[in-house]
C-alpha positions as a Markdown table, in Angstrom:
| # | Residue | x | y | z |
|---|---|---|---|---|
| 1 | Met | 119.8 | 135.2 | 110.2 |
| 2 | Ala | 117.0 | 133.9 | 108.0 |
| 3 | Gly | 116.1 | 130.3 | 108.1 |
| 4 | His | 113.2 | 128.2 | 106.8 |
| 5 | Phe | 111.3 | 127.1 | 109.9 |
| 6 | Phe | 109.7 | 129.6 | 112.4 |
| 7 | Glu | 107.9 | 128.5 | 115.5 |
| 8 | Leu | 106.1 | 130.4 | 118.3 |
| 9 | His | 105.4 | 128.4 | 121.5 |
| 10 | Lys | 106.8 | 130.5 | 124.4 |
| 11 | Val | 105.5 | 133.7 | 126.0 |
| 12 | Thr | 108.6 | 135.5 | 124.7 |
| 13 | Asp | 107.8 | 134.3 | 121.2 |
| 14 | Phe | 104.2 | 135.5 | 121.3 |
| 15 | Ala | 104.9 | 138.9 | 123.0 |
| 16 | Pro | 106.2 | 140.9 | 120.0 |
| 17 | Gly | 103.0 | 140.2 | 118.0 |
| 18 | Ile | 99.8 | 142.2 | 117.8 |
| 19 | Phe | 96.9 | 141.3 | 120.2 |
| 20 | Glu | 93.3 | 142.3 | 119.3 |
| 21 | Asn | 90.9 | 141.0 | 122.0 |
| 22 | Thr | 93.5 | 138.4 | 122.8 |
| 23 | Ala | 96.1 | 137.9 | 125.5 |
| 24 | Val | 98.7 | 135.3 | 126.6 |
| 25 | Glu | 97.5 | 133.4 | 129.6 |
| 26 | Asn | 99.0 | 130.3 | 131.1 |
| 27 | Gly | 101.5 | 130.1 | 128.2 |
| 28 | Ser | 98.8 | 130.1 | 125.4 |
| 29 | Ile | 97.0 | 132.7 | 123.3 |
| 30 | Gln | 93.5 | 133.1 | 124.5 |
| 31 | Leu | 90.5 | 135.4 | 124.0 |
| 32 | Gly | 90.8 | 138.5 | 126.2 |
| 33 | Arg | 88.7 | 138.8 | 129.4 |
| 34 | Arg | 86.4 | 141.5 | 130.6 |
| 35 | Ala | 84.3 | 141.2 | 133.8 |
| 36 | Gly | 85.2 | 137.5 | 134.0 |
| 37 | Arg | 84.1 | 136.7 | 130.5 |
| 38 | His | 86.0 | 136.1 | 127.3 |
| 39 | Ala | 85.5 | 138.2 | 124.2 |
| 40 | Glu | 83.5 | 136.4 | 121.4 |
| 41 | Arg | 86.2 | 137.0 | 118.8 |
| 42 | Gly | 89.9 | 138.0 | 118.8 |
| 43 | Val | 92.9 | 138.0 | 116.6 |
| 44 | Tyr | 96.6 | 137.5 | 117.1 |
| 45 | Thr | 99.1 | 138.5 | 114.4 |
| 46 | Ser | 102.7 | 137.4 | 114.6 |
| 47 | Val | 105.7 | 139.5 | 113.6 |
| 48 | Ala | 106.9 | 139.0 | 110.0 |
| 49 | Phe | 109.5 | 136.2 | 109.5 |
| 50 | His | 112.4 | 136.8 | 107.2 |
| 51 | Ser | 113.2 | 133.5 | 105.3 |
| 52 | Glu | 115.7 | 132.4 | 102.9 |
| 53 | Ala | 114.1 | 132.8 | 99.4 |
| 54 | Phe | 111.2 | 130.4 | 99.0 |
| 55 | Phe | 108.3 | 129.5 | 96.6 |
| 56 | Ser | 105.9 | 127.7 | 99.0 |
| 57 | Leu | 105.2 | 127.3 | 102.7 |
| 58 | Met | 103.1 | 125.2 | 105.0 |
| 59 | Pro | 101.6 | 126.3 | 108.4 |
| 60 | Ser | 100.8 | 124.3 | 111.5 |
| 61 | Trp | 99.1 | 125.0 | 114.8 |
| 62 | Asn | 98.4 | 123.2 | 118.1 |
| 63 | Ala | 95.5 | 124.3 | 120.2 |
| 64 | Asp | 92.9 | 123.2 | 122.8 |
| 65 | Thr | 89.4 | 124.0 | 121.4 |
| 66 | Pro | 86.6 | 123.2 | 123.8 |
| 67 | Pro | 83.2 | 122.5 | 122.2 |
| 68 | Gly | 81.8 | 125.8 | 120.9 |
| 69 | Thr | 85.3 | 127.3 | 120.2 |
| 70 | Thr | 87.4 | 127.5 | 117.0 |
| 71 | Val | 90.7 | 128.8 | 115.7 |
| 72 | Glu | 91.5 | 129.8 | 112.1 |
| 73 | Met | 95.0 | 130.0 | 110.8 |
| 74 | Gln | 95.7 | 132.7 | 108.1 |
| 75 | Val | 99.0 | 133.3 | 106.3 |
| 76 | Arg | 100.5 | 135.8 | 103.9 |
| 77 | Leu | 103.8 | 136.1 | 102.2 |
| 78 | Ser | 105.9 | 139.0 | 100.8 |
| 79 | Val | 107.5 | 139.2 | 97.3 |
| 80 | Glu | 110.0 | 142.0 | 96.7 |
| 81 | Gly | 108.5 | 144.0 | 99.6 |
| 82 | Lys | 104.9 | 143.6 | 98.5 |
| 83 | Trp | 102.5 | 141.6 | 100.7 |
| 84 | Ser | 99.9 | 139.2 | 99.4 |
| 85 | Arg | 96.5 | 139.1 | 100.9 |
| 86 | Trp | 95.8 | 136.8 | 103.9 |
| 87 | Phe | 94.9 | 133.2 | 102.9 |
| 88 | Ser | 92.9 | 131.0 | 105.3 |
| 89 | Phe | 93.8 | 127.4 | 106.0 |
| 90 | Gly | 90.4 | 126.6 | 107.5 |
| 91 | Val | 88.4 | 127.1 | 110.7 |
| 92 | Trp | 89.5 | 124.3 | 113.1 |
| 93 | Ser | 87.9 | 122.4 | 115.9 |
| 94 | Pro | 87.4 | 118.7 | 116.4 |
| 95 | Tyr | 83.8 | 119.4 | 117.2 |
| 96 | Ile | 82.8 | 120.8 | 113.8 |
| 97 | Asp | 82.9 | 119.7 | 110.1 |
| 98 | His | 86.3 | 121.5 | 109.5 |
| 99 | Ala | 87.3 | 122.1 | 105.9 |
| 100 | Thr | 90.0 | 123.8 | 104.0 |
| 101 | Pro | 88.7 | 126.5 | 101.7 |
| 102 | Ala | 88.6 | 125.8 | 98.0 |
| 103 | Pro | 91.8 | 126.7 | 96.1 |
| 104 | Glu | 92.2 | 130.4 | 95.9 |
| 105 | Thr | 94.5 | 132.7 | 93.9 |
| 106 | Gly | 95.5 | 136.2 | 94.6 |
| 107 | Asp | 97.8 | 138.7 | 92.8 |
| 108 | Leu | 101.0 | 137.2 | 94.3 |
| 109 | Ala | 100.2 | 133.7 | 95.6 |
| 110 | Gln | 97.7 | 130.9 | 95.7 |
| 111 | Val | 96.7 | 128.3 | 98.3 |
| 112 | Glu | 95.8 | 124.7 | 97.5 |
| 113 | Arg | 95.9 | 121.4 | 99.4 |
| 114 | Gly | 97.3 | 123.0 | 102.5 |
| 115 | Thr | 100.2 | 124.8 | 100.8 |
| 116 | Leu | 100.6 | 128.6 | 100.0 |
| 117 | Ser | 102.7 | 129.1 | 96.9 |
| 118 | Val | 104.1 | 132.0 | 94.9 |
| 119 | Leu | 102.4 | 132.3 | 91.5 |
| 120 | Asp | 104.3 | 130.8 | 88.6 |
| 121 | Gly | 106.6 | 133.3 | 87.0 |
| 122 | Met | 106.9 | 135.5 | 90.1 |
| 123 | Pro | 110.2 | 136.0 | 92.0 |
| 124 | Ala | 110.8 | 134.1 | 95.2 |
| 125 | Ala | 109.2 | 135.3 | 98.4 |
| 126 | Thr | 111.4 | 136.3 | 101.4 |
| 127 | Met | 108.9 | 137.0 | 104.2 |
| 128 | Ala | 105.9 | 135.3 | 105.8 |
| 129 | Gln | 103.5 | 136.3 | 108.5 |
| 130 | Leu | 100.9 | 134.3 | 110.6 |
| 131 | Arg | 97.5 | 135.4 | 111.9 |
| 132 | Val | 95.2 | 133.3 | 114.0 |
| 133 | Val | 91.5 | 134.1 | 114.6 |
| 134 | Leu | 90.0 | 132.8 | 117.9 |
| 135 | Ala | 86.2 | 132.6 | 118.4 |
| 136 | Thr | 83.8 | 131.2 | 121.0 |
| 137 | Glu | 80.0 | 130.7 | 121.2 |
| 138 | Asp | 80.2 | 130.6 | 125.0 |
| 139 | Thr | 82.1 | 133.4 | 126.7 |
| 140 | Gln | 82.9 | 131.2 | 129.7 |
| 141 | His | 85.3 | 129.3 | 127.5 |
| 142 | Ser | 88.1 | 130.2 | 125.1 |
| 143 | Pro | 90.3 | 128.3 | 122.7 |
| 144 | Arg | 94.0 | 128.1 | 123.8 |
| 145 | Val | 96.6 | 128.3 | 121.1 |
| 146 | Tyr | 99.9 | 126.8 | 122.3 |
| 147 | Arg | 101.9 | 126.7 | 119.1 |
| 148 | Leu | 102.1 | 128.4 | 115.7 |
| 149 | Ala | 104.6 | 127.5 | 113.0 |
| 150 | Val | 105.4 | 128.0 | 109.4 |
| 151 | Ala | 107.9 | 126.2 | 107.2 |
| 152 | Thr | 109.2 | 127.5 | 103.9 |
| 153 | Asn | 110.8 | 125.4 | 101.2 |
| 154 | Ala | 113.8 | 127.7 | 101.2 |
| 155 | Ile | 115.9 | 127.4 | 98.0 |
| 156 | Lys | 119.1 | 127.5 | 100.2 |
| 157 | Gln | 118.3 | 124.5 | 102.5 |
| 158 | Leu | 120.2 | 123.6 | 105.6 |
| 159 | Gly | 123.0 | 121.0 | 105.3 |
| 160 | Gln | 122.7 | 117.3 | 106.1 |
| 161 | Gly | 123.9 | 117.9 | 109.6 |
| 162 | Ala | 123.9 | 114.9 | 112.0 |
| 163 | Pro | 126.3 | 112.1 | 111.0 |
| 164 | Ala | 125.3 | 108.4 | 110.6 |
| 165 | Phe | 124.5 | 106.4 | 113.7 |
| 166 | Ala | 122.5 | 103.3 | 114.7 |
| 167 | Arg | 119.4 | 103.7 | 116.8 |
| 168 | Val | 115.9 | 102.2 | 116.5 |
| 169 | Leu | 112.9 | 103.3 | 118.6 |
| 170 | Glu | 110.0 | 101.0 | 119.5 |
| 171 | Leu | 106.7 | 101.8 | 117.8 |
| 172 | Pro | 103.4 | 100.0 | 117.4 |
| 173 | Ala | 102.6 | 98.8 | 113.9 |
| 174 | Tyr | 99.2 | 99.2 | 112.2 |
| 175 | Ser | 98.3 | 98.5 | 108.6 |
| 176 | Cys | 95.8 | 101.0 | 107.2 |
| 177 | Leu | 94.5 | 98.4 | 104.7 |
| 178 | Asn | 92.8 | 96.2 | 107.3 |
| 179 | Arg | 91.0 | 99.1 | 109.1 |
| 180 | Asp | 87.4 | 100.3 | 108.5 |
| 181 | Pro | 86.7 | 99.2 | 104.9 |
| 182 | Ala | 85.0 | 102.5 | 104.2 |
| 183 | Ile | 88.3 | 104.4 | 104.4 |
| 184 | Ala | 91.0 | 101.7 | 104.1 |
| 185 | Gly | 93.8 | 102.7 | 101.8 |
| 186 | Arg | 92.9 | 106.4 | 102.1 |
| 187 | Asn | 93.9 | 106.6 | 105.7 |
| 188 | Ala | 97.7 | 106.0 | 105.6 |
| 189 | Ser | 98.9 | 109.3 | 106.9 |
| 190 | Leu | 96.5 | 109.4 | 109.9 |
| 191 | Thr | 97.4 | 105.7 | 110.7 |
| 192 | Ser | 101.1 | 106.8 | 110.9 |
| 193 | Leu | 100.1 | 109.7 | 113.2 |
| 194 | Thr | 98.2 | 107.2 | 115.4 |
| 195 | Met | 101.3 | 105.0 | 115.7 |
| 196 | Leu | 103.4 | 108.1 | 116.7 |
| 197 | Met | 100.9 | 109.3 | 119.3 |
| 198 | Asn | 100.3 | 105.8 | 120.8 |
| 199 | Arg | 104.0 | 105.4 | 121.2 |
| 200 | Trp | 103.8 | 108.1 | 123.9 |
| 201 | Gly | 101.1 | 106.4 | 125.8 |
| 202 | Arg | 97.9 | 107.3 | 124.1 |
| 203 | Asp | 95.4 | 104.5 | 123.2 |
| 204 | Leu | 93.8 | 105.8 | 120.1 |
| 205 | Leu | 92.2 | 103.9 | 117.2 |
| 206 | Pro | 93.0 | 105.1 | 113.7 |
| 207 | Glu | 89.3 | 105.5 | 113.1 |
| 208 | Glu | 89.1 | 108.0 | 116.0 |
| 209 | Val | 91.9 | 110.0 | 114.5 |
| 210 | Ala | 90.2 | 109.8 | 111.1 |
| 211 | Arg | 87.1 | 111.6 | 112.3 |
| 212 | Leu | 89.3 | 114.4 | 113.6 |
| 213 | Val | 91.5 | 114.9 | 110.5 |
| 214 | Tyr | 89.0 | 114.4 | 107.7 |
| 215 | Asp | 88.9 | 117.5 | 105.5 |
| 216 | Phe | 85.3 | 118.1 | 104.5 |
| 217 | Gly | 86.5 | 120.7 | 101.9 |
| 218 | Ala | 89.1 | 118.6 | 100.1 |
| 219 | Gly | 87.4 | 115.3 | 100.9 |
| 220 | His | 90.5 | 113.4 | 102.1 |
| 221 | Tyr | 92.4 | 112.5 | 105.3 |
| 222 | Gly | 95.9 | 113.8 | 104.3 |
| 223 | Asn | 95.7 | 117.5 | 105.2 |
| 224 | Leu | 99.1 | 117.9 | 107.0 |
| 225 | Ser | 98.0 | 121.0 | 108.9 |
| 226 | Phe | 94.9 | 119.2 | 110.2 |
| 227 | Leu | 97.1 | 116.2 | 111.2 |
| 228 | Cys | 99.2 | 118.5 | 113.3 |
| 229 | Ala | 96.1 | 120.2 | 114.8 |
| 230 | Ala | 94.6 | 116.8 | 115.7 |
| 231 | Ala | 97.8 | 115.9 | 117.5 |
| 232 | Gly | 97.6 | 119.2 | 119.3 |
| 233 | Val | 94.1 | 118.3 | 120.4 |
| 234 | Tyr | 95.6 | 115.3 | 122.2 |
| 235 | Gly | 98.2 | 117.4 | 123.9 |
| 236 | Phe | 101.2 | 116.9 | 121.6 |
| 237 | Ala | 103.6 | 119.5 | 120.1 |
| 238 | Cys | 103.3 | 118.7 | 116.4 |
| 239 | Thr | 104.6 | 120.6 | 113.4 |
| 240 | Val | 105.0 | 120.0 | 109.7 |
| 241 | Thr | 108.2 | 121.2 | 108.0 |
| 242 | Tyr | 110.5 | 120.8 | 105.0 |
| 243 | Ala | 113.4 | 118.7 | 106.4 |
| 244 | Gly | 116.6 | 117.2 | 105.1 |
| 245 | Leu | 118.0 | 113.9 | 106.2 |
| 246 | Gly | 120.1 | 115.5 | 109.0 |
| 247 | Ala | 116.9 | 116.8 | 110.7 |
| 248 | Leu | 115.4 | 113.3 | 110.6 |
| 249 | Arg | 118.6 | 111.9 | 112.2 |
| 250 | Arg | 118.5 | 114.5 | 115.0 |
| 251 | Glu | 114.9 | 113.6 | 115.8 |
| 252 | Ile | 115.7 | 109.9 | 116.1 |
| 253 | Trp | 118.9 | 110.6 | 118.1 |
| 254 | Gln | 116.8 | 112.6 | 120.6 |
| 255 | Gly | 114.3 | 109.7 | 121.0 |
| 256 | Arg | 111.5 | 111.0 | 118.8 |
| 257 | Ala | 110.0 | 109.0 | 116.0 |
| 258 | Leu | 108.6 | 111.2 | 113.2 |
| 259 | Gly | 106.5 | 111.2 | 110.1 |
| 260 | Ala | 108.0 | 111.4 | 106.6 |
| 261 | Arg | 106.0 | 112.0 | 103.4 |
| 262 | Val | 106.9 | 109.5 | 100.7 |
| 263 | Arg | 105.8 | 108.6 | 97.2 |
| 264 | Tyr | 106.4 | 105.4 | 95.4 |
| 265 | Arg | 104.9 | 102.7 | 93.2 |
| 266 | Ala | 105.0 | 99.0 | 93.6 |
| 267 | Pro | 107.0 | 97.1 | 91.1 |
| 268 | Gly | 105.0 | 96.7 | 87.9 |
| 269 | Leu | 102.3 | 99.1 | 89.0 |
| 270 | Ala | 101.5 | 102.8 | 88.4 |
| 271 | Glu | 100.1 | 105.1 | 91.0 |
| 272 | Asp | 96.5 | 103.9 | 90.6 |
| 273 | Gly | 97.4 | 100.3 | 90.8 |
| 274 | Ala | 97.1 | 99.7 | 87.1 |
| 275 | Pro | 100.0 | 98.2 | 85.1 |
| 276 | Glu | 102.8 | 100.7 | 84.4 |
| 277 | Ala | 101.6 | 103.6 | 82.2 |
| 278 | Gly | 101.4 | 107.3 | 82.1 |
| 279 | Ala | 102.5 | 109.7 | 84.9 |
| 280 | Gly | 102.1 | 107.1 | 87.6 |
| 281 | Ala | 104.9 | 105.1 | 86.1 |
| 282 | Leu | 107.3 | 108.0 | 86.9 |
| 283 | Leu | 107.0 | 107.4 | 90.6 |
| 284 | Pro | 110.1 | 105.8 | 92.1 |
| 285 | Val | 109.8 | 102.0 | 92.6 |
| 286 | Leu | 109.9 | 100.6 | 96.1 |
| 287 | Glu | 110.8 | 96.9 | 96.2 |
| 288 | Gly | 108.5 | 94.8 | 98.3 |
| 289 | Ala | 105.6 | 97.4 | 98.1 |
| 290 | Thr | 102.2 | 95.9 | 97.1 |
| 291 | His | 100.4 | 99.2 | 96.6 |
| 292 | Ser | 101.4 | 102.5 | 95.0 |
| 293 | Ser | 101.1 | 106.0 | 96.5 |
| 294 | Ser | 101.4 | 109.5 | 95.2 |
| 295 | Gly | 102.1 | 110.7 | 98.8 |
| 296 | His | 101.5 | 109.6 | 102.3 |
| 297 | Leu | 103.2 | 109.7 | 105.7 |
| 298 | Val | 105.3 | 106.8 | 107.0 |
| 299 | Ala | 106.6 | 106.7 | 110.6 |
| 300 | Val | 110.4 | 106.8 | 110.7 |
| 301 | Cys | 111.7 | 105.1 | 113.9 |
| 302 | Gly | 115.4 | 104.4 | 113.3 |
| 303 | Phe | 118.6 | 104.0 | 111.4 |
| 304 | Val | 120.7 | 100.9 | 111.3 |
| 305 | Gln | 124.0 | 99.7 | 109.6 |
| 306 | Arg | 124.1 | 96.3 | 107.9 |
| 307 | Glu | 127.1 | 95.1 | 105.9 |
| 308 | Asn | 128.5 | 98.5 | 105.4 |
| 309 | Gln | 125.2 | 99.9 | 104.2 |
| 310 | Glu | 122.8 | 102.2 | 106.1 |
| 311 | Tyr | 119.1 | 101.5 | 106.3 |
| 312 | Val | 116.2 | 103.7 | 107.4 |
| 313 | Val | 113.7 | 101.8 | 109.6 |
| 314 | Ile | 110.1 | 102.8 | 108.8 |
| 315 | His | 106.6 | 101.7 | 109.7 |
| 316 | Asp | 104.7 | 101.9 | 106.4 |
| 317 | Pro | 100.9 | 101.6 | 107.0 |
| 318 | Met | 100.4 | 100.8 | 103.3 |
| 319 | Ala | 101.7 | 97.3 | 104.1 |
| 320 | Pro | 99.0 | 94.6 | 103.5 |
| 321 | Ala | 99.1 | 93.4 | 107.2 |
| 322 | Ser | 100.4 | 94.8 | 110.5 |
| 323 | Ala | 103.1 | 92.2 | 110.6 |
| 324 | Ala | 104.6 | 93.6 | 107.4 |
| 325 | Val | 104.4 | 97.3 | 108.5 |
| 326 | Arg | 108.0 | 97.5 | 109.9 |
| 327 | Arg | 110.6 | 97.7 | 107.1 |
| 328 | Glu | 114.2 | 98.5 | 106.6 |
| 329 | Ile | 114.8 | 100.6 | 103.5 |
| 330 | Pro | 118.3 | 101.2 | 102.0 |
| 331 | Leu | 119.2 | 104.8 | 102.6 |
| 332 | Ser | 119.7 | 105.4 | 98.9 |
| 333 | Arg | 116.2 | 104.2 | 98.1 |
| 334 | Phe | 114.7 | 106.2 | 101.0 |
| 335 | Arg | 116.3 | 109.3 | 99.5 |
| 336 | Glu | 114.4 | 108.6 | 96.2 |
| 337 | Ile | 111.0 | 108.1 | 97.8 |
| 338 | Tyr | 111.2 | 110.8 | 100.5 |
| 339 | Thr | 109.5 | 114.1 | 99.4 |
| 340 | Gly | 111.4 | 116.3 | 101.9 |
| 341 | Ile | 108.3 | 116.9 | 104.0 |
| 342 | Ala | 108.3 | 115.7 | 107.6 |
| 343 | Leu | 106.0 | 115.8 | 110.6 |
| 344 | Phe | 107.7 | 116.2 | 114.0 |
| 345 | Leu | 105.9 | 115.1 | 117.2 |
| 346 | Gln | 106.7 | 115.1 | 120.9 |
| 347 | Pro | 104.8 | 115.5 | 124.2 |
| 348 | Gly | 103.3 | 119.0 | 124.4 |
| 349 | Pro | 102.8 | 121.6 | 127.2 |
| 350 | Arg | 101.6 | 120.5 | 130.6 |
| 351 | Gly | 97.8 | 120.8 | 130.7 |
| 352 | Gly | 97.4 | 120.5 | 126.9 |
| 353 | Gly | 94.9 | 118.0 | 125.6 |
| 354 | Thr | 92.3 | 118.5 | 128.3 |
| 355 | Asp | 89.6 | 119.2 | 125.8 |
| 356 | Ala | 90.2 | 116.2 | 123.5 |
| 357 | Pro | 87.2 | 114.1 | 122.6 |
| 358 | Arg | 86.5 | 111.4 | 125.1 |
| 359 | Arg | 85.0 | 108.0 | 124.7 |
| 360 | Arg | 81.7 | 107.8 | 126.5 |
| 361 | His | 80.5 | 104.7 | 128.2 |
| 362 | Ala | 77.6 | 102.7 | 126.7 |
| 363 | Ser | 76.0 | 99.3 | 127.2 |
| 364 | Ile | 75.3 | 96.4 | 124.9 |
| 365 | Val | 72.0 | 94.4 | 124.6 |
| 366 | Phe | 72.2 | 91.0 | 122.9 |
| 367 | Glu | 69.1 | 89.7 | 121.3 |
| 368 | Glu | 68.8 | 86.5 | 119.1 |
| 369 | Gly | 72.0 | 87.0 | 117.1 |
| 370 | Thr | 71.8 | 90.8 | 117.0 |
| 371 | Leu | 73.1 | 93.5 | 119.2 |
| 372 | Arg | 72.1 | 97.0 | 120.3 |
| 373 | Met | 74.2 | 99.7 | 121.9 |
| 374 | Leu | 72.6 | 102.1 | 124.3 |
| 375 | Asp | 74.1 | 105.3 | 125.7 |
| 376 | Glu | 74.2 | 106.2 | 129.4 |
| 377 | Ala | 70.7 | 107.6 | 129.2 |
| 378 | Gly | 69.3 | 104.5 | 127.6 |
| 379 | Glu | 69.0 | 106.0 | 124.1 |
| 380 | Glu | 69.6 | 103.5 | 121.4 |
| 381 | Leu | 72.7 | 104.4 | 119.4 |
| 382 | Val | 72.9 | 101.2 | 117.4 |
| 383 | Pro | 71.2 | 100.5 | 115.2 |
| 384 | Ala | 68.8 | 103.5 | 115.6 |
| 385 | Arg | 71.2 | 106.4 | 115.1 |
| 386 | Leu | 73.2 | 104.6 | 112.5 |
| 387 | Ala | 70.1 | 103.8 | 110.5 |
| 388 | Asp | 68.8 | 107.4 | 110.6 |
| 389 | Gly | 72.1 | 108.9 | 109.5 |
| 390 | Ser | 72.5 | 111.3 | 112.4 |
| 391 | Leu | 75.9 | 109.8 | 113.1 |
| 392 | Lys | 77.1 | 109.8 | 109.5 |
| 393 | Pro | 80.0 | 109.3 | 108.9 |
| 394 | Ala | 80.6 | 106.7 | 111.6 |
| 395 | Thr | 82.6 | 103.5 | 112.2 |
| 396 | Leu | 81.1 | 100.6 | 114.1 |
| 397 | Cys | 83.6 | 97.9 | 115.1 |
| 398 | Tyr | 84.4 | 95.4 | 117.8 |
| 399 | Thr | 87.2 | 93.3 | 119.2 |
| 400 | Leu | 87.1 | 90.0 | 121.0 |
| 401 | Ser | 89.3 | 89.1 | 124.0 |
| 402 | Asp | 91.9 | 86.6 | 123.2 |
| 403 | Gly | 94.0 | 86.4 | 126.3 |
| 404 | Val | 96.9 | 88.5 | 124.8 |
| 405 | Ala | 98.0 | 91.8 | 126.4 |
| 406 | Tyr | 98.5 | 94.5 | 123.8 |
| 407 | Ala | 100.3 | 97.8 | 124.2 |
| 408 | Ser | 97.4 | 99.6 | 122.4 |
| 409 | Ala | 93.9 | 98.5 | 121.5 |
| 410 | Ala | 94.6 | 99.3 | 117.8 |
| 411 | Gln | 96.9 | 96.2 | 117.7 |
| 412 | Arg | 93.9 | 93.9 | 118.2 |
| 413 | Lys | 92.0 | 92.2 | 115.4 |
| 414 | Phe | 88.9 | 94.4 | 114.6 |
| 415 | Tyr | 85.6 | 93.4 | 113.0 |
| 416 | Tyr | 83.4 | 95.9 | 111.1 |
| 417 | Pro | 79.8 | 94.5 | 111.1 |
| 418 | Gly | 77.7 | 97.3 | 109.7 |
| 419 | Leu | 73.9 | 97.1 | 109.3 |
| 420 | Asp | 72.2 | 94.4 | 107.4 |
| 421 | Thr | 69.3 | 94.9 | 105.0 |
| 422 | Gly | 66.9 | 94.9 | 108.0 |
| 423 | His | 69.0 | 97.6 | 109.8 |
| 424 | Gln | 70.2 | 95.2 | 112.4 |
| 425 | Val | 73.7 | 94.5 | 113.6 |
| 426 | Arg | 74.4 | 90.7 | 113.7 |
| 427 | Phe | 77.2 | 88.8 | 115.3 |
| 428 | Asp | 78.3 | 85.2 | 115.1 |
| 429 | Ala | 77.3 | 83.8 | 118.5 |
| 430 | Thr | 79.4 | 80.7 | 117.9 |
| 431 | Ala | 82.6 | 82.6 | 117.0 |
| 432 | Thr | 82.2 | 85.0 | 120.0 |
| 433 | Ala | 81.3 | 82.4 | 122.5 |
| 434 | Gly | 83.3 | 82.8 | 125.7 |
| 435 | Asn | 85.1 | 86.0 | 124.5 |
| 436 | Lys | 84.3 | 89.4 | 125.9 |
| 437 | Leu | 83.2 | 91.7 | 123.1 |
| 438 | Thr | 84.3 | 95.4 | 123.1 |
| 439 | Leu | 82.1 | 97.5 | 120.8 |
| 440 | Tyr | 83.2 | 100.9 | 119.5 |
| 441 | Leu | 80.9 | 103.5 | 117.8 |
| 442 | Ile | 83.0 | 106.3 | 116.4 |
| 443 | Gly | 80.9 | 109.2 | 115.0 |
| 444 | Pro | 81.7 | 112.6 | 113.6 |
| 445 | Arg | 82.5 | 115.8 | 115.6 |
| 446 | Gly | 84.2 | 114.1 | 118.5 |
| 447 | Gln | 81.5 | 111.7 | 119.3 |
| 448 | Ser | 82.4 | 108.1 | 120.3 |
| 449 | Trp | 81.2 | 105.4 | 122.6 |
| 450 | Val | 82.6 | 102.1 | 123.9 |
| 451 | Ala | 80.9 | 99.2 | 125.6 |
| 452 | Glu | 82.0 | 95.7 | 126.8 |
| 453 | Lys | 80.0 | 92.6 | 127.5 |
| 454 | Leu | 80.3 | 88.8 | 127.3 |
| 455 | Pro | 78.0 | 87.6 | 124.6 |
| 456 | Pro | 75.5 | 84.8 | 125.5 |
| 457 | Leu | 76.5 | 81.3 | 124.6 |
| 458 | Pro | 74.7 | 79.8 | 121.6 |
| 459 | Glu | 71.9 | 77.5 | 122.8 |
| 460 | Ala | 73.7 | 74.3 | 121.7 |
| 461 | Leu | 76.8 | 75.4 | 123.6 |
| 462 | Ser | 74.8 | 76.3 | 126.6 |
| 463 | Asp | 73.2 | 72.9 | 126.7 |
| 464 | Asp | 76.6 | 71.2 | 126.4 |
| 465 | Gln | 78.0 | 73.4 | 129.2 |
| 466 | His | 75.0 | 72.6 | 131.4 |
| 467 | Asn | 75.5 | 68.8 | 130.8 |
| 468 | Lys | 79.2 | 69.1 | 131.7 |
| 469 | Glu | 78.3 | 70.9 | 135.0 |
| 470 | Ala | 75.7 | 68.2 | 135.8 |
């Protein structure tokens, strides 16, 4: 029977497909081997999926891609027995400047912003097919594709399903508005993804996830396929789908928080933050919101009943502060702001995530109110490589120890110093006195470093301390 979500993640799922210089090994699609070396390029094509009639679809994939390897998802659809051409959703690896192709139009369909749609005026599609291209620059290594999925917006959607119940899952809370000022406000979806991953024991900063999911083609951080791929890099099973309320309930009932795409405007504001006017004013109003959004992911972590009314518990990163991220939204209002697109996440296959970017150790040198960061070989990262642009885009930030134990580093207060006009990084010696400083440098293409050191006491404080000891 046709449905609207199709997922391949077991050997038996992959087996009926077509393998060209590829094979299933250790539960994943890999480049084929000959004489102990992998092929440089290979293709896997799935069987065709029969769907309820639909007009658009979204793909997702989870893979390990060691440096020098890539995967590329391609999709096509069928209208009245005629297949469209294959459309690419971008060459993927966390170690390259990955980008979705520019919007493309064929004779049956078009792809734009991570969605493949039937052309206006055409009948609905009823079939879809996936193809993934694997490549490597080093035949000793191969990408490993653990999961392929496609979701269609079937006209005949599934019923609401699971009945009402009360359950709330614990989840860290981060506001996207007080992160790196260079991306604050544009990073809501990836901040929600970071909350979801850190709930399962990861200790990631939203800025680290930002460098993985940034779409160099579209110029934004909200590509849902890239968000799923980034979660796969860290070993999670993550897919995007069209989902009704019943599917969201089932995820929470099974102990899995999820992402839900919402759109709303703050009372009195349009989408762009201006007073109500134009198309932005047509967005549904969300009471208590301070910013408007044309679409971003919130983390859904529960359902509760209060005074005979049901509420959806969400963590909305568009809140002005982390303390305001957790909200209870009346179910009726949630239905209005929810777009019907969800991101489901859970721990992935054993062994997945082994090729995720790692923080490298570095050291800090304090000099007269400025600091430098050196890598393990003694090369100056900060300010030298920040100033010459070789790590652009990059985030430089630090935290100070405050005697509080946090479940994840992202819950700490972060400072974003940047370079001054003299290309130096300055710190307030008085404010940091006695507090260990943890410095992060997060660069592009999976590069990041971390260093810790106790800053020197200001001279006046040092003299005072010396007098006390005397």
